[in-house]
N, C-alpha and C positions, 0 to 999 in steps of 0.2 A: 660975592669974593670977587676980586678983580682976576683975570686969566692967568698972569703971570706970577701974582701971590701965591694961587693955589699951586703951581708948579714949583715954586720956589721953595714953599713950606714942604711940600711932598719929599723933595730932594732932600731938604735940609734934616727933616725927621729920620729919613733913612740912615743919611749920612751919621747922625747922632747915635744910633743904636748899633751901626754896622760893627764896629770893634767889640763892644761889650757882648752882645749878641751872638756873634760869629764864634768868639773865644769860648763863651758859655757852650754853644751846641758842641763844639770840638772836646770841651771836658766831659759832657755828658757821655759820649760815645767812647772816650779811652780810660775813663777811671776803672778802677776794678771793684770798687765799692758799692754795695747794694743796700738800698734803704730797707727799712722794716716791713713796710708795705710792700715792696717789690719781693722780698723774700717769702712774705705770705702769700702772695700770688704764685710764686715758684713753687712752693711746698703744695699747694692746693691742685696746682696743674701737674704736678710731679715732674719739674724742670730742674735740671742740674745746670744753675746758672754758670758754673766754671767750665762747661764743657763746651768746646768749640766745634764747629761745623765745616765739611768740606763744601764746595760750592753746589753739588747736585743735593746734598741733604738740606742747605740752606734754601734752596729753590724748592724742593718738594715741602718743605716747612710753610713757604710763603703760599703755595699754591694750594695746600692742604688747608690751610687757615681761611683762603679766600673762598676756597670751594665750600666750607661748611658756613662761611659766612652768608654766600648767596643762598643756601637752602635755609638758614634760619630766617633771613630777611623774607624770604618768598613766602615761608609758612606763617610769620606774622602778618604779611598783607592778605592771605587767603582766610585767616582765623581772624580778621580783625572785628566783625560783629561779637565777638567772645570777650573782647579786650575791654578794660576801663578806658573812660574819655574817648569813645568811639563816636559818640553823639548819634549814634543810629545809623552810622555810614555802614554800607555793605561790604562784603568781601571784594577784595580788587580782582577783576579778571586776570585769568591765568597769563594771556600775553602781556598784558600790562604789569602784573606782578613780576614775570619773568625779566622784562626789560629794566624795571625800576631796581631790582635786587643785584642785576648785573651791574647797572649804572652807579648805585652807591658803593658798590664794594670796589669797583675799579676807579674810584675817584673822579667818575665823570659827572655824575648828578644830573644828567640828561633827564628831563620830565616831560613826559606825554601825557600829563593829566593836570586838572585844576586842583591844588594841594587842599585849599580852604573847603572843597566840596566832596574831596576823595578820600583823602587821609586824616584820620584821626589822631589826637595828641600822642597817645601811646605809641602808634606805629613811627610818628616823626621822631618821638624822643628816644625810645627804647631801641628801634630800628634804624632811622635814616641818620638820626644825630650821632648814634655810636659808630657807625661806619663812616661818618665825616672824620671822627677823630683816628680809628685805626687805618682806613685806608690811606691817609696821609702818613702815618707812623711807618706804613709798609715802605711807602716812597723814601722816606727819610732812611730807613735801614738799609735799603738797596744801595743808595748814594753811599753810605759808610762803608759799604761792603767793598765798593770799587775803590774808594780811596784807600782801603787796607790793602787792596790789590797792587797799588802802586807802593805803599809804604812796606810792606813786609817782604821778607826774602826767603827763598828755599822752604816754603811751607804751603800746605794744601788747607790750612785752618783758617778761616775767614770772619770769625765770630759768631754769635748765637742768634738765630732769627727771633727766638722768643725774647731774649733778653734787649735787643735792640727795639721791638715793637713796643715792649712794656715802656723802656725808657723814653722812647720818643713821645708816647702817650702821656705818662705821668710827670715827666719831668719839663716838656716843653709846651704840649699843646694844650693840656688842661689849665696850667696856671696862667697861661698868655689868655685863653679863651675866657676864663673866669674875670681876670682884670678888665679885659675890652667888652665883656658883656655888661660890667657895669658902667663903663664910660659909654655905652650905647643906650642903656636906660637912662642915663643922667642926659642925653642927648634926644630923648625923646621916643625911642624905640620901644615898641609895645612888650610886654612881658606878661601874659596872662596864661591862666589854664581854662578860661571859658571859650566857647566856641564863637561867641560873638556878643555884639550889643546893640539895642535898640535906637535908632536914631530917626526922628521924624517918622517913625512908623516903618521904617526900614531896617533890616538886619544887616549890620556891618560886621565881617569877619575878624576876629582878632586871635592871637595864638601866642605860644611863648616864643615870641620872635627872637628877642636880643640875645637869648643864650644860642639860638641857632645861628644867627648872623653873624656871632664873633667866630666860630669854627667854620661857618661855611666860607669865610674869607680868609681865615687865617691857614686854614687847610688847603687852601686852594680847591674846594668842593664846587660851590656854586648853585646849589640847588636851593630853591627859595621855599619857605615856609608859607608864602602868598605868592599867588600866580603871577602877579607883576613883577617879582623878585625885588630886586633892590632900586626898582621904580617905584615900589610902592611906599607911600609917606610913613607906613607903620614899620617898615624894614630900614628906610633910610630917608629922613624926615627933613634933613637941610644940608646946606653945602658943606659944612663942616663936618657932618657925620659922613657924607658921601667922601670927603677927603680922608676921614679916618678909616673908612671902609678900603679904599684903594690903598693906604699904607699898609693896612693888614696883609692883603692879597700879596704884596710885593716884599714883605720884609723878611721872612725865611729865606724864600728863594735868593734874594740879593745878598743876605748874611751868611748864606752857606758858601759863598765863594771865598769869604775870609775862613771859614771853617776849613775848607779845603786847603788854603794856603798854610794855615796853622799845622794841619795835621800832616801835611808833607814836608814841613820845615822850610818852607820858602814862600813868604805871603806874597811876593811877586806875582807867583803862578795864580793865586786867587784874583789879583788886580786885573792881571791880563784877559782872565775870563769875565770879570765884571765889565770892562771896559768893551768887549764885544755885544756883550748883553746889553747894556746901556746905549751903544751907539745904535743898533738895529731897531731898538725900543723907541729911541728919539726919532729914527727916520721915520717909522711907522706911525708914530703921533703926529709928526710934521704933516705927512701926507693926509691923514684923516682930519686933521684940523683944518688944512687948507680946502680940501675937498668939501666939507661939511659947511664951512664958512662962506663958501661960494656957490652952493647950490642953489636950484631953484626955489626951493622950500626949506631953507637952513633950519628951522623949529620943528619940522615934520617928524613924530616920533619922538621927540624929547620933552623932558620935564623942564618947565620954565624955571623951576628952584635951582637946577643944576647949569643950564644954559648948553651951549656949545661946546666951552672948555671942560667943563665938569662931565659931559657925556662922552667926548673923544677920549680925554685922559681915563676914565674908566674902561672904555671899550678897548682901548689899546693895552691896558694892563690886565684886562680880564682874559683877552684872547692872547696875550704875550706869555701869561701863564696858563695853566690848566683849570682856570678857576670857573669861567662860563657863567658867572652872574653878570646880570645886565641892568643897567640904569636908565636904557634908552632901547628902542625897537630898531635893532640892528637892520631889520628888513627895509626900513625906511632911510637907510643912508644912501649917500649917492654911489654910482658904480664904483669909483675909485676909493670911497670911503669904506664901505662894505668890503671892496676887494683888499683893502689892507689888512681890516680885521681877519679875513679868510687866510690871506697870506702870513699873518702871524702864527696860525695854527699848521700851515704846510710848511713852515721853516723848521717844523719839529718842536716848537714851543719851548724855545730855549733862552727867551727874551724877556724876563729871566727864567721861565719855565715854572713848573708846579714845585711843590715841597718835595724836594730829593729828586723828583724826576727832570726838573731844569737842569740841576748839576750833573747828574749821570747822563743826560742826553748830550750836553755841550761837551763832556769828557769823550763819550764815544765821537762825537765829530772830531775833537782834537786827534783822537787817534786815526782817523780817515785823512785829516789833514797832514799830518806828519808822515803816513803812507803815501799820499801824493808828493809831498816833497821829497821823499826817499827815491821815488819813481824819477823825478826831475833831475837829482844830483847823482843818481846811480849807486846808492849805498843803502844798506839795511836801515829801515827808520826806527828812531828811538824816541821813547817819550817819558821823561822823570826816570830816565836811568834804566829803562825797561824797553827791550828789543820787541820789536812789533812784527812778529813772524806770521806764518800763514794762519796759524790757530786764532791768534788775536785779531789780524785783520778780518778773519772770517766771521767772528762774532760780533764785530763792530759792523760789518756789512749787513749781517741778519737783523740786528737791531733798527739800523736805520731804514732798511728796506721794507719792514713788516706795515708800517703805517701806509705809505702810499700804496703798496700793493693791495692792501685789506681796503682802503677807500676808494681806490680808482676801480676796483673789480665790481666793489657793491654799489658804488655810484652808477657805473656803466649799466649793469643789470636793472637798476631802479629806472635809469632814465628811458628805457625801452619798453619797459612794462605798459601794458594799455591802460592800467588803473592809475598811474602814475599823475597823468594829466588832470584828474579831477582833484587831485590833492593839493595840486598849486594854486596858489592865488594869483600869480603872474604868468603869462606867457614868456617865450622868447628867451633872450640872454637872461632877464632876472630870473625867470623860471629855473634854469640851469643852475645859476647861481645857488637858489635855495636848496636844490638837490647837493651839490658839491658842498655846501657850507654844513648841511646836516651830516653827511657821511664823514666829512673833516672833523667835525666837532666829536663824533662817537669815535673815530679811530684814534684821535688825539687825546682822549678821556678829556676834552674841554667842558662840553655840556651845553654851550651856548646854543642859540638857534636863531635863524632869520625870522621864524616864527611866521612865515608867509607859506608854511607848507604843513599840511595836517598828515601826523603820524602815527595815527591811532588804528591802522590798519594790520591786520596779523603779519603781513610782509614786512612794514617798516618796524613794528615792535620787535621781531624776530631778527631781521638782517642787522638792525641798529645796534641790538644787544650783542650780536655775535662780533660785529666790529670793535665794540667796546671792550669785550673780552679778548680778541686776538690782540688789538692795539695796546693793551696793557701787559698782557703776560709775555708774549713773543720777545719784546724789548727786556723786560725783566729777567726772562731766564737767560737770553743772550748777553746781557750785562754782567748777571753772575757769572757766567762762564767766562766772559773776558776777565774779570776779577781773579778768579781762580787761576787762569792762564799766567797772569802776571805775577801773581804771588809766588808761584812754584820759581820764578827765574831769581837769578842772581843780579843784583844792580851793576850795569857797567860804568866805568868811570868817563867823566866828560873829557873829550878830546878836541882838538883843533878843527875836526870836522863835524862835531856835534852842533846841530843847529839850536840856537838858544830860543828858549820859550818864555822869556820874561820882557820881551820887547815889542816895539811895533811892527816888526816884520812878521814875526808868528800871529800877533792878532790879527794883522791883515789876511795872512794865510787861512786862519781859523775862519774868521767872518766871510772870506771868499768862498771858502768850501761850504759853509752853510748856506748861503746864496745860490752857489752852482748846483748844489744837489737839489735845492728846491725848484730851482729854475728849469733844469733838464728833466725833471720829473713831472712838473704840473703846467708849464707855460701853455701846452696844447689846450687843456680844459680850460684854464684861466682865459686863454684868448678868445673862447667862445663864450664865457660867462662874463665875469665883472669888467674885463678889458673892454670888451665888445660893447658893454651897457656905459661904460665910462666916455669911449668915443663918441657914442650916440647921444 
């Protein structure tokens, strides 16, 4: 498939579903009606769906649900030999089980193991796939709370975490995943409960891949049921399934900008966010495409059936969201190509970001951008009719500073540990890039890897797990606090001194703030890694 046809088909497909899906998402989270299935779940779980929560209670609900999920997933892995469809695979070691449990609950899906030889189908389906749904639903729920913070006035009630998670799972993720699982099966993606088939005397691993692949991409999860991930022909057999998977990982984050505009009553607000996301995404794609096309070994680490266009389009989209699935070896990208993938994560993964996380991430950056604008003109900043005072800006600052703090501290410690050198496949600048990429991926809940670094030691298992947890839950709590502070306010009227947030000036301000924060934070580290490698 010609390069420009692929790109045009992707953009056209996203444009077609943008309005109906975005408006549907808004209806899901604003309706007061509950389905019979939802009411049955609420009765069993003893949840009052009509009661709403303050932000601290909402945060405790999310944290408690995630903690229980980690414990259950950890136990499933440790008890694997007792489960059906385990194919005599042993108990997952404690460090690996801890890392994997944190990884899938935080929507990171970092994998420090070979799935087809370590995980049985029961752990994959009952443990990992379930978390693919509910971890994405948590991100959606937090995004909806922040929107309510801007919409509501003089209240401390922001919705019900349990209702939001159930609705996101049952009304959005499950039906869309079911439909696209059938599409992928039709395209040749494997769907089987067998562990393998014999071909010419060799056993080839197979799995229930289509159902996993659909929610893996749709929920911006990224963990493959086979080790080669979306580069494996059983997960991604052709150029058009590759395009379908890229569409899946972009469709909800892109459509959520329409949802935002619909819920705040001004769709131009959503278009501005989409323009910023799209501009940065396109810029990174151009850098990757040019760099890989002009590299010394342009097809190294890439699948022939995708070529350079299909590989860089996937790489840009998977690192611009928090997906982390891969259809090429990012470790074999050029210095600038791999650096662009790394930079996508360091920008905060808001281009367009993960399911829910991309929207609330860019809205937090919008608060920071308006704060900077307020400093420049000497007046109290406002956004969507809400004043941004000390509490609001502090919450936003905590949210955006959590990831770089966690990532740089952990990567710095790893770089000086004596055992790290033996874990790297490459010395020098590229070796540092491998370390930076690993911790950026974990702290941003992306999950992709350069794969040139061995992360099976206790240090890497534990440190990457901690980075995933802190990189996920500190921004969530800070975002929920920001929503609570905003909802308590009364909206202020628009005046002649109010900065318009629906035009190119605000779009430039927001895009500049995103790039500026990342540049000031990460340029020293990038200069020693991918930039140095690219110049050499």
